[in-house]
C-alpha distance (Angstrom), angle and dihedral (degrees) to the residues before:
residue distance angle dihedral
M1 . . .
E2 3.77 . .
T3 3.81 119.7 .
A4 3.81 92.0 -117.5
Y5 3.80 89.5 59.6
L6 3.82 93.1 46.0
N7 3.81 90.2 49.9
A8 3.81 91.2 49.8
I9 3.81 90.7 51.5
A10 3.82 92.1 46.1
N11 3.81 92.8 48.4
H12 3.79 91.7 49.7
G13 3.81 90.1 47.0
G14 3.79 89.2 53.3
S15 3.79 89.8 55.9
V16 3.83 88.9 57.2
L17 3.82 97.0 44.2
T18 3.81 103.1 79.6
H19 3.82 106.8 159.2
V20 3.80 140.6 34.1
G21 3.80 126.1 -151.6
L22 3.79 139.9 175.1
K23 3.81 132.3 -120.2
D24 3.78 132.1 -162.6
A25 3.80 127.3 -125.8
S26 3.83 91.3 -83.1
G27 3.82 90.7 55.8
T28 3.80 94.9 -107.3
E29 3.78 120.4 135.5
L30 3.79 113.4 -112.5
V31 3.80 116.9 -102.8
G32 3.80 137.1 -179.2
G33 3.76 137.1 25.3
T34 3.80 133.7 126.1
P35 2.93 106.6 -78.2
A36 3.78 87.7 28.3
Y37 3.80 127.9 -119.0
A38 3.82 111.1 -104.1
R39 3.78 137.6 177.9
Q40 3.80 112.5 -102.8
A41 3.81 127.2 -129.2
V42 3.79 111.1 -119.0
A43 3.80 137.7 -158.5
W44 3.80 120.7 -164.2
T45 3.79 135.1 -138.3
A46 3.78 120.2 -116.7
A47 3.80 108.6 -86.5
V48 3.79 120.4 -95.0
D49 3.80 116.2 -170.3
G50 3.83 89.0 -14.0
V51 3.83 94.3 -54.0
I52 3.81 128.8 118.7
N53 3.80 128.7 -174.6
P54 3.80 132.9 -171.7
T55 3.81 109.3 -88.3
T56 3.83 91.4 -129.7
N57 3.79 138.7 20.3
L58 3.83 112.0 -90.5
T59 3.81 121.0 -137.4
F60 3.81 120.4 -154.8
V61 3.81 131.8 -171.6
V62 3.81 108.9 -123.0
P63 3.83 116.2 -157.5
A64 3.80 121.2 -127.1
G65 3.81 112.0 -87.5
A66 3.81 94.1 22.0
N67 3.78 129.8 119.2
V68 3.78 129.1 -150.7
A69 3.81 116.7 -139.0
S70 3.81 107.5 149.7
W71 3.78 145.9 10.1
F72 3.78 129.8 -138.4
V73 3.80 140.6 -169.5
T74 3.79 128.7 -135.6
N75 3.77 138.8 -170.9
S76 3.81 123.0 -119.9
V77 3.82 93.1 -80.0
G78 3.81 93.4 50.4
T79 3.81 101.1 -103.2
I80 3.80 109.7 150.8
L81 3.80 108.4 -123.6
G82 3.81 102.9 172.4
S83 3.77 145.5 -9.0
G84 3.78 145.6 -164.0
T85 3.78 135.4 -155.5
L86 3.79 125.2 -113.0
T87 3.77 134.2 -165.1
Q88 3.80 100.9 -89.3
E89 3.80 116.5 -107.4
N90 3.81 123.3 -170.9
Y91 3.81 122.8 -150.5
T92 3.80 120.6 -155.4
N93 3.81 90.4 177.2
Q94 3.77 129.1 28.1
G95 3.79 110.9 -80.6
E96 3.77 145.0 146.6
Y97 3.79 131.6 -86.9
M98 3.80 120.0 -158.2
L99 3.79 117.0 -153.4
I100 3.79 104.3 -151.5
A101 3.81 111.6 -133.3
A102 3.80 95.8 -150.7
T103 3.81 92.7 58.3
S104 3.82 98.7 37.4
S105 3.76 108.6 80.6
I106 3.78 141.6 159.9
S107 3.79 109.8 -144.1
H108 3.80 132.3 -158.3
T109 3.78 110.5 -173.4
S110 3.77 137.7 175.9
N111 3.84 93.3 -124.0
């Protein structure tokens, strides 16, 4: 498909993908903490070559004893529509995880 089409699909997809969350190594969404872990609202860049990225880095509270192994995107009602793996990080104490926008992309390709 032509790049213009892939960009149109990616841009529309970005309008549907409203939140980002984190999962642990077992594929379970993080939960708990004080303050509590929460999914983060996300805005997306305009597509380039069928690829969109969050417009800013997203910071999450990670509860003590949790690990971070993947990220996922949802629509406005919370349905998970995609995911990506991360280098696993383990947290003994509560901390923060920053999902870097420049390396967290949704890709639509012609392959």
